[in-house]
PQR file with spaces between the fields and no chain letter, atoms N, CA, C, O and H, PARSE charges and radii, in Angstrom:
ATOM       1  N    GLY     1      -4.720   13.213    2.179 -0.4000 1.5000
ATOM       2  CA   GLY     1      -4.747   14.554    1.711 -0.0000 2.0000
ATOM       3  C    GLY     1      -3.097   14.939    1.775  0.5500 1.7000
ATOM       4  O    GLY     1      -2.324   14.044    2.116 -0.5500 1.4000
ATOM       5  N    GLU     2      -2.623   16.147    1.477 -0.4000 1.5000
ATOM       6  CA   GLU     2      -1.723   16.726    1.838 -0.0000 2.0000
ATOM       7  C    GLU     2      -1.334   16.087    2.751  0.5500 1.7000
ATOM       8  O    GLU     2      -0.563   15.183    2.430 -0.5500 1.4000
ATOM       9  H    GLU     2      -3.251   16.874    1.201  0.4000 1.0000
ATOM      10  N    ALA     3      -1.665   16.234    4.317 -0.4000 1.5000
ATOM      11  CA   ALA     3      -0.398   15.640    4.957 -0.0000 2.0000
ATOM      12  C    ALA     3      -0.492   14.248    4.725  0.5500 1.7000
ATOM      13  O    ALA     3       0.524   13.768    4.223 -0.5500 1.4000
ATOM      14  H    ALA     3      -2.290   16.969    4.578  0.4000 1.0000
ATOM      15  N    MET     4      -1.603   13.307    4.991 -0.4000 1.5000
ATOM      16  CA   MET     4      -1.313   11.622    4.564 -0.0000 2.0000
ATOM      17  C    MET     4      -0.289   12.025    3.544  0.5500 1.7000
ATOM      18  O    MET     4       0.518   12.585    4.285 -0.5500 1.4000
ATOM      19  H    MET     4      -2.429   13.697    5.399  0.4000 1.0000
ATOM      20  N    ARG     5       0.353   12.136    2.006 -0.4000 1.5000
ATOM      21  CA   ARG     5       1.016   12.392    1.291 -0.0000 2.0000
ATOM      22  C    ARG     5       2.489   12.584    2.078  0.5500 1.7000
ATOM      23  O    ARG     5       3.304   11.689    1.852 -0.5500 1.4000
ATOM      24  H    ARG     5      -0.303   11.680    1.404  0.4000 1.0000
ATOM      25  N    LYS     6       2.843   13.499    2.841 -0.4000 1.5000
ATOM      26  CA   LYS     6       3.752   14.051    3.595 -0.0000 2.0000
ATOM      27  C    LYS     6       4.837   12.461    4.807  0.5500 1.7000
ATOM      28  O    LYS     6       5.834   11.815    5.127 -0.5500 1.4000
ATOM      29  H    LYS     6       2.181   14.225    3.024  0.4000 1.0000
ATOM      30  N    GLU     7       3.695   12.752    4.878 -0.4000 1.5000
ATOM      31  CA   GLU     7       3.142   10.931    6.274 -0.0000 2.0000
ATOM      32  C    GLU     7       4.350    9.921    5.645  0.5500 1.7000
ATOM      33  O    GLU     7       5.423    9.694    6.205 -0.5500 1.4000
ATOM      34  H    GLU     7       2.884   13.277    4.618  0.4000 1.0000
ATOM      35  N    VAL     8       3.862    9.316    4.206 -0.4000 1.5000
ATOM      36  CA   VAL     8       4.462    8.674    3.447 -0.0000 2.0000
ATOM      37  C    VAL     8       6.202    9.191    2.914  0.5500 1.7000
ATOM      38  O    VAL     8       7.297    8.650    2.762 -0.5500 1.4000
ATOM      39  H    VAL     8       2.991    9.501    3.752  0.4000 1.0000
ATOM      40  N    GLU     9       5.743   10.222    2.806 -0.4000 1.5000
ATOM      41  CA   GLU     9       7.252   10.710    2.231 -0.0000 2.0000
ATOM      42  C    GLU     9       8.052   10.081    3.171  0.5500 1.7000
ATOM      43  O    GLU     9       8.687    9.026    3.162 -0.5500 1.4000
ATOM      44  H    GLU     9       4.853   10.662    2.929  0.4000 1.0000
ATOM      45  N    LEU    10       7.793   11.411    4.400 -0.4000 1.5000
ATOM      46  CA   LEU    10       9.017   10.879    5.501 -0.0000 2.0000
ATOM      47  C    LEU    10       8.928    9.108    5.333  0.5500 1.7000
ATOM      48  O    LEU    10       9.957    8.757    4.755 -0.5500 1.4000
ATOM      49  H    LEU    10       7.277   12.268    4.408  0.4000 1.0000
ATOM      50  N    ARG    11       8.420    8.418    5.514 -0.4000 1.5000
ATOM      51  CA   ARG    11       8.265    7.083    6.043 -0.0000 2.0000
ATOM      52  C    ARG    11       9.404    7.354    5.145  0.5500 1.7000
ATOM      53  O    ARG    11      10.480    7.926    5.322 -0.5500 1.4000
ATOM      54  H    ARG    11       7.585    8.703    5.984  0.4000 1.0000
ATOM      55  N    ASP    12       8.901    6.825    4.210 -0.4000 1.5000
ATOM      56  CA   ASP    12       9.190    6.471    3.196 -0.0000 2.0000
ATOM      57  C    ASP    12      11.295    7.471    2.878  0.5500 1.7000
ATOM      58  O    ASP    12      11.781    6.590    3.586 -0.5500 1.4000
ATOM      59  H    ASP    12       8.027    6.360    4.066  0.4000 1.0000
ATOM      60  N    ARG    13      11.772    7.804    2.731 -0.4000 1.5000
ATOM      61  CA   ARG    13      13.379    8.724    3.326 -0.0000 2.0000
ATOM      62  C    ARG    13      13.532    7.853    4.092  0.5500 1.7000
ATOM      63  O    ARG    13      14.347    6.956    3.875 -0.5500 1.4000
ATOM      64  H    ARG    13      11.377    8.520    2.155  0.4000 1.0000
ATOM      65  N    VAL    14      12.420    7.928    5.708 -0.4000 1.5000
ATOM      66  CA   VAL    14      13.396    6.642    6.759 -0.0000 2.0000
ATOM      67  C    VAL    14      13.664    5.954    6.866  0.5500 1.7000
ATOM      68  O    VAL    14      14.364    5.603    7.817 -0.5500 1.4000
ATOM      69  H    VAL    14      11.758    8.657    5.885  0.4000 1.0000
ATOM      70  N    ASP    15      13.206    5.132    5.754 -0.4000 1.5000
ATOM      71  CA   ASP    15      13.406    3.446    5.513 -0.0000 2.0000
ATOM      72  C    ASP    15      13.786    3.829    4.809  0.5500 1.7000
ATOM      73  O    ASP    15      13.170    4.891    4.724 -0.5500 1.4000
ATOM      74  H    ASP    15      12.638    5.417    4.982  0.4000 1.0000
ATOM      75  N    SER    16      14.790    3.798    3.708 -0.4000 1.5000
ATOM      76  CA   SER    16      15.822    3.910    2.981 -0.0000 2.0000
ATOM      77  C    SER    16      16.802    4.861    3.472  0.5500 1.7000
ATOM      78  O    SER    16      17.346    4.452    4.498 -0.5500 1.4000
ATOM      79  H    SER    16      15.290    2.935    3.777  0.4000 1.0000
ATOM      80  N    GLU    17      16.924    5.205    3.351 -0.4000 1.5000
ATOM      81  CA   GLU    17      18.419    5.506    4.644 -0.0000 2.0000
ATOM      82  C    GLU    17      18.740    5.633    6.010  0.5500 1.7000
ATOM      83  O    GLU    17      19.831    6.151    6.250 -0.5500 1.4000
ATOM      84  H    GLU    17      16.481    5.537    2.518  0.4000 1.0000
ATOM      85  N    ARG    18      17.650    5.083    7.491 -0.4000 1.5000
ATOM      86  CA   ARG    18      17.844    3.970    7.763 -0.0000 2.0000
ATOM      87  C    ARG    18      19.631    3.604    7.150  0.5500 1.7000
ATOM      88  O    ARG    18      20.156    3.604    6.036 -0.5500 1.4000
ATOM      89  H    ARG    18      16.764    4.663    7.297  0.4000 1.0000
ATOM      90  N    PRO    19      20.222    3.263    8.864 -0.5600 1.5000
ATOM      91  CA   PRO    19      21.634    2.545    8.950  0.2800 2.0000
ATOM      92  C    PRO    19      21.802    1.459    8.272  0.5500 1.7000
ATOM      93  O    PRO    19      22.623    1.411    7.356 -0.5500 1.4000
ATOM      94  N    VAL    20      20.775    0.050    8.749 -0.4000 1.5000
ATOM      95  CA   VAL    20      20.521   -0.649    9.352 -0.0000 2.0000
ATOM      96  C    VAL    20      19.480   -1.124    8.358  0.5500 1.7000
ATOM      97  O    VAL    20      18.446   -0.475    8.518 -0.5500 1.4000
ATOM      98  H    VAL    20      20.108    0.089    9.493  0.4000 1.0000
ATOM      99  N    ALA    21      19.354   -2.248    7.145 -0.4000 1.5000
ATOM     100  CA   ALA    21      18.769   -2.709    6.356 -0.0000 2.0000
ATOM     101  C    ALA    21      17.802   -2.030    5.326  0.5500 1.7000
ATOM     102  O    ALA    21      16.727   -2.230    4.760 -0.5500 1.4000
ATOM     103  H    ALA    21      20.194   -2.775    7.015  0.4000 1.0000
ATOM     104  N    PRO    22      18.753   -1.162    5.408 -0.5600 1.5000
ATOM     105  CA   PRO    22      17.816   -0.376    4.348  0.2800 2.0000
ATOM     106  C    PRO    22      17.129   -0.583    3.076  0.5500 1.7000
ATOM     107  O    PRO    22      17.694   -0.935    2.041 -0.5500 1.4000
ATOM     108  N    LEU    23      15.768   -0.326    3.217 -0.4000 1.5000
ATOM     109  CA   LEU    23      14.011   -0.715    2.364 -0.0000 2.0000
ATOM     110  C    LEU    23      15.578   -0.130    1.053  0.5500 1.7000
ATOM     111  O    LEU    23      16.460    0.663    1.380 -0.5500 1.4000
ATOM     112  H    LEU    23      15.308   -0.041    4.058  0.4000 1.0000
ATOM     113  N    ARG    24      15.466   -0.829   -0.358 -0.4000 1.5000
ATOM     114  CA   ARG    24      15.308   -0.617   -1.907 -0.0000 2.0000
ATOM     115  C    ARG    24      15.310   -1.559   -1.613  0.5500 1.7000
ATOM     116  O    ARG    24      15.720   -2.202   -0.647 -0.5500 1.4000
ATOM     117  H    ARG    24      14.750   -1.473   -0.624  0.4000 1.0000
ATOM     118  N    PRO    25      14.435   -1.859   -3.157 -0.5600 1.5000
ATOM     119  CA   PRO    25      14.202   -2.092   -4.725  0.2800 2.0000
ATOM     120  C    PRO    25      15.537   -3.690   -4.989  0.5500 1.7000
ATOM     121  O    PRO    25      16.755   -3.724   -4.818 -0.5500 1.4000
ATOM     122  N    ALA    26      14.735   -4.572   -5.364 -0.4000 1.5000
ATOM     123  CA   ALA    26      15.394   -5.957   -5.475 -0.0000 2.0000
ATOM     124  C    ALA    26      15.710   -5.404   -6.916  0.5500 1.7000
ATOM     125  O    ALA    26      14.940   -4.829   -7.684 -0.5500 1.4000
ATOM     126  H    ALA    26      13.745   -4.544   -5.503  0.4000 1.0000
ATOM     127  N    GLU    27      18.033   -5.962   -7.218 -0.4000 1.5000
ATOM     128  CA   GLU    27      18.407   -5.483   -8.328 -0.0000 2.0000
ATOM     129  C    GLU    27      17.588   -6.141   -9.697  0.5500 1.7000
ATOM     130  O    GLU    27      17.902   -5.794  -10.836 -0.5500 1.4000
ATOM     131  H    GLU    27      18.659   -6.430   -6.593  0.4000 1.0000
ATOM     132  N    ASP    28      16.660   -6.988   -9.465 -0.4000 1.5000
ATOM     133  CA   ASP    28      16.412   -7.558  -10.909 -0.0000 2.0000
ATOM     134  C    ASP    28      14.659   -6.769  -10.840  0.5500 1.7000
ATOM     135  O    ASP    28      13.756   -7.209  -11.551 -0.5500 1.4000
ATOM     136  H    ASP    28      16.405   -7.270   -8.540  0.4000 1.0000
ATOM     137  N    ALA    29      14.469   -5.688   -9.956 -0.4000 1.5000
ATOM     138  CA   ALA    29      13.162   -5.318   -9.263 -0.0000 2.0000
ATOM     139  C    ALA    29      12.754   -4.547  -10.817  0.5500 1.7000
ATOM     140  O    ALA    29      13.472   -4.009  -11.660 -0.5500 1.4000
ATOM     141  H    ALA    29      15.203   -5.331   -9.378  0.4000 1.0000
ATOM     142  N    ILE    30      10.847   -4.837  -10.726 -0.4000 1.5000
ATOM     143  CA   ILE    30      10.530   -3.632  -12.296 -0.0000 2.0000
ATOM     144  C    ILE    30      10.177   -2.971  -11.459  0.5500 1.7000
ATOM     145  O    ILE    30       9.733   -3.584  -10.488 -0.5500 1.4000
ATOM     146  H    ILE    30      10.264   -5.274  -10.042  0.4000 1.0000
ATOM     147  N    ILE    31      10.180   -1.076  -11.359 -0.4000 1.5000
ATOM     148  CA   ILE    31       9.722   -0.183  -11.385 -0.0000 2.0000
ATOM     149  C    ILE    31       8.514    0.259  -11.809  0.5500 1.7000
ATOM     150  O    ILE    31       8.465    1.097  -12.709 -0.5500 1.4000
ATOM     151  H    ILE    31      10.540   -0.579  -12.148  0.4000 1.0000
ATOM     152  N    ILE    32       7.483   -0.189  -11.281 -0.4000 1.5000
ATOM     153  CA   ILE    32       5.960    0.752  -12.312 -0.0000 2.0000
ATOM     154  C    ILE    32       5.942    1.712  -11.454  0.5500 1.7000
ATOM     155  O    ILE    32       6.395    1.610  -10.314 -0.5500 1.4000
ATOM     156  H    ILE    32       7.522   -0.870  -10.549  0.4000 1.0000
ATOM     157  N    ASP    33       5.383    2.789  -11.958 -0.4000 1.5000
ATOM     158  CA   ASP    33       5.325    3.973  -11.862 -0.0000 2.0000
ATOM     159  C    ASP    33       3.167    4.113  -11.823  0.5500 1.7000
ATOM     160  O    ASP    33       2.426    4.511  -12.722 -0.5500 1.4000
ATOM     161  H    ASP    33       5.015    2.872  -12.884  0.4000 1.0000
ATOM     162  N    THR    34       2.931    3.777  -10.898 -0.4000 1.5000
ATOM     163  CA   THR    34       1.671    4.351  -10.494 -0.0000 2.0000
ATOM     164  C    THR    34       0.698    5.553  -10.226  0.5500 1.7000
ATOM     165  O    THR    34      -0.357    5.609   -9.595 -0.5500 1.4000
ATOM     166  H    THR    34       3.533    3.454  -10.168  0.4000 1.0000
ATOM     167  N    ASP    35       1.296    6.340  -10.805 -0.4000 1.5000
ATOM     168  CA   ASP    35       1.225    8.237  -10.337 -0.0000 2.0000
ATOM     169  C    ASP    35      -0.243    8.071  -11.548  0.5500 1.7000
ATOM     170  O    ASP    35      -0.406    7.337  -12.523 -0.5500 1.4000
ATOM     171  H    ASP    35       2.153    6.295  -11.318  0.4000 1.0000
ATOM     172  N    ASN    36      -1.235    9.277  -10.817 -0.4000 1.5000
ATOM     173  CA   ASN    36      -2.103    9.025  -12.522 -0.0000 2.0000
ATOM     174  C    ASN    36      -2.533    8.089  -13.025  0.5500 1.7000
ATOM     175  O    ASN    36      -3.155    8.255  -14.074 -0.5500 1.4000
ATOM     176  H    ASN    36      -1.102    9.873  -10.025  0.4000 1.0000
ATOM     177  N    LEU    37      -2.371    6.690  -12.463 -0.4000 1.5000
ATOM     178  CA   LEU    37      -3.683    5.253  -12.606 -0.0000 2.0000
ATOM     179  C    LEU    37      -3.903    4.462  -11.860  0.5500 1.7000
ATOM     180  O    LEU    37      -3.376    3.836  -10.939 -0.5500 1.4000
ATOM     181  H    LEU    37      -1.866    6.555  -11.611  0.4000 1.0000
ATOM     182  N    ASP    38      -5.093    4.591  -12.562 -0.4000 1.5000
ATOM     183  CA   ASP    38      -6.105    3.902  -12.082 -0.0000 2.0000
ATOM     184  C    ASP    38      -6.071    2.979  -11.545  0.5500 1.7000
ATOM     185  O    ASP    38      -5.216    2.469  -12.269 -0.5500 1.4000
ATOM     186  H    ASP    38      -5.521    5.099  -13.309  0.4000 1.0000
ATOM     187  N    LEU    39      -6.380    1.826  -10.444 -0.4000 1.5000
ATOM     188  CA   LEU    39      -6.655    0.446  -10.689 -0.0000 2.0000
ATOM     189  C    LEU    39      -6.395   -0.342  -11.877  0.5500 1.7000
ATOM     190  O    LEU    39      -5.255   -0.784  -12.022 -0.5500 1.4000
ATOM     191  H    LEU    39      -7.075    2.240   -9.856  0.4000 1.0000
ATOM     192  N    GLU    40      -7.264   -0.579  -12.730 -0.4000 1.5000
ATOM     193  CA   GLU    40      -7.368   -1.019  -14.045 -0.0000 2.0000
ATOM     194  C    GLU    40      -6.208   -1.005  -14.121  0.5500 1.7000
ATOM     195  O    GLU    40      -5.697   -2.110  -13.938 -0.5500 1.4000
ATOM     196  H    GLU    40      -8.190   -0.221  -12.612  0.4000 1.0000
ATOM     197  N    GLN    41      -5.262    0.130  -14.404 -0.4000 1.5000
ATOM     198  CA   GLN    41      -4.541    0.462  -15.501 -0.0000 2.0000
ATOM     199  C    GLN    41      -3.018   -0.339  -14.776  0.5500 1.7000
ATOM     200  O    GLN    41      -1.944   -0.528  -15.348 -0.5500 1.4000
ATOM     201  H    GLN    41      -5.677    1.027  -14.553  0.4000 1.0000
ATOM     202  N    VAL    42      -3.332   -0.626  -13.618 -0.4000 1.5000
ATOM     203  CA   VAL    42      -1.734   -0.606  -12.691 -0.0000 2.0000
ATOM     204  C    VAL    42      -2.313   -2.294  -12.953  0.5500 1.7000
ATOM     205  O    VAL    42      -1.739   -3.303  -12.544 -0.5500 1.4000
ATOM     206  H    VAL    42      -4.204   -0.473  -13.153  0.4000 1.0000
ATOM     207  N    VAL    43      -3.557   -2.244  -13.721 -0.4000 1.5000
ATOM     208  CA   VAL    43      -3.036   -4.106  -13.490 -0.0000 2.0000
ATOM     209  C    VAL    43      -3.153   -4.610  -14.887  0.5500 1.7000
ATOM     210  O    VAL    43      -3.194   -5.774  -15.286 -0.5500 1.4000
ATOM     211  H    VAL    43      -4.023   -1.424  -14.053  0.4000 1.0000
ATOM     212  N    ASP    44      -3.192   -3.615  -15.471 -0.4000 1.5000
ATOM     213  CA   ASP    44      -1.995   -4.117  -16.991 -0.0000 2.0000
ATOM     214  C    ASP    44      -1.114   -3.715  -16.841  0.5500 1.7000
ATOM     215  O    ASP    44      -0.567   -3.834  -17.937 -0.5500 1.4000
ATOM     216  H    ASP    44      -3.159   -2.669  -15.147  0.4000 1.0000
ATOM     217  N    ARG    45      -0.443   -3.243  -16.193 -0.4000 1.5000
ATOM     218  CA   ARG    45       0.818   -2.479  -16.752 -0.0000 2.0000
ATOM     219  C    ARG    45       1.677   -3.373  -16.205  0.5500 1.7000
ATOM     220  O    ARG    45       2.887   -3.383  -16.434 -0.5500 1.4000
ATOM     221  H    ARG    45      -0.888   -3.146  -15.302  0.4000 1.0000
ATOM     222  N    ILE    46       0.770   -4.558  -15.082 -0.4000 1.5000
ATOM     223  CA   ILE    46       1.615   -5.139  -14.289 -0.0000 2.0000
ATOM     224  C    ILE    46       1.384   -6.536  -15.234  0.5500 1.7000
ATOM     225  O    ILE    46       2.242   -7.414  -15.327 -0.5500 1.4000
ATOM     226  H    ILE    46      -0.212   -4.550  -14.896  0.4000 1.0000
ATOM     227  N    LEU    47       0.416   -6.564  -15.736 -0.4000 1.5000
ATOM     228  CA   LEU    47       0.337   -7.685  -16.830 -0.0000 2.0000
ATOM     229  C    LEU    47       1.145   -8.655  -17.791  0.5500 1.7000
ATOM     230  O    LEU    47       1.331   -9.815  -18.159 -0.5500 1.4000
ATOM     231  H    LEU    47      -0.281   -5.851  -15.660  0.4000 1.0000
ATOM     232  N    ASP    48       1.673   -6.577  -17.997 -0.4000 1.5000
ATOM     233  CA   ASP    48       2.013   -6.797  -19.568 -0.0000 2.0000
ATOM     234  C    ASP    48       3.749   -6.911  -18.787  0.5500 1.7000
ATOM     235  O    ASP    48       4.296   -8.014  -18.820 -0.5500 1.4000
ATOM     236  H    ASP    48       1.522   -5.635  -17.698  0.4000 1.0000
ATOM     237  N    GLU    49       4.345   -5.950  -18.258 -0.4000 1.5000
ATOM     238  CA   GLU    49       5.587   -6.493  -17.992 -0.0000 2.0000
ATOM     239  C    GLU    49       5.705   -8.649  -17.678  0.5500 1.7000
ATOM     240  O    GLU    49       6.595   -9.350  -18.159 -0.5500 1.4000
ATOM     241  H    GLU    49       3.901   -5.055  -18.231  0.4000 1.0000
ATOM     242  N    VAL    50       4.596   -9.142  -16.829 -0.4000 1.5000
ATOM     243  CA   VAL    50       4.935  -10.424  -16.465 -0.0000 2.0000
ATOM     244  C    VAL    50       4.681  -11.774  -18.270  0.5500 1.7000
ATOM     245  O    VAL    50       4.734  -13.004  -18.264 -0.5500 1.4000
ATOM     246  H    VAL    50       3.873   -8.573  -16.438  0.4000 1.0000
ATOM     247  N    ARG    51       4.430  -10.834  -19.492 -0.4000 1.5000
ATOM     248  CA   ARG    51       3.787  -11.688  -19.626 -0.0000 2.0000
ATOM     249  C    ARG    51       4.759  -11.584  -21.367  0.5500 1.7000
ATOM     250  O    ARG    51       4.598  -12.126  -22.460 -0.5500 1.4000
ATOM     251  H    ARG    51       4.386   -9.835  -19.497  0.4000 1.0000
ATOM     252  N    ALA    52       6.119  -10.218  -20.589 -0.4000 1.5000
ATOM     253  CA   ALA    52       7.266   -9.306  -21.727 -0.0000 2.0000
ATOM     254  C    ALA    52       8.710  -10.790  -20.937  0.5500 1.7000
ATOM     255  O    ALA    52       9.805  -11.091  -21.413 -0.5500 1.4000
ATOM     256  H    ALA    52       6.249   -9.778  -19.701  0.4000 1.0000
ATOM     257  N    LYS    53       7.875  -11.448  -19.415 -0.4000 1.5000
ATOM     258  CA   LYS    53       8.702  -11.750  -19.328 -0.0000 2.0000
ATOM     259  C    LYS    53       8.954  -13.991  -19.153  0.5500 1.7000
ATOM     260  O    LYS    53       9.534  -14.826  -18.458 -0.5500 1.4000
ATOM     261  H    LYS    53       6.986  -11.204  -19.028  0.4000 1.0000
ATOM     262  N    LYS    54       7.728  -13.850  -20.734 -0.4000 1.5000
ATOM     263  CA   LYS    54       7.936  -15.076  -20.465 -0.0000 2.0000
ATOM     264  C    LYS    54       8.160  -15.759  -22.570  0.5500 1.7000
ATOM     265  O    LYS    54       8.386  -16.945  -22.814 -0.5500 1.4000
ATOM     266  H    LYS    54       7.257  -13.172  -21.298  0.4000 1.0000
């Protein structure tokens, strides 16, 4: 629950702020906000992006 969320947020912040090889999305990355989406909705969103690129 809440403890897990905080651990993930801390991990992500540490990874993105580290001085050597910080974790960053690629310049051409497509960011898909999956908050509040179920698995089927996430897959649909990804497929929409793939189809739009064709």
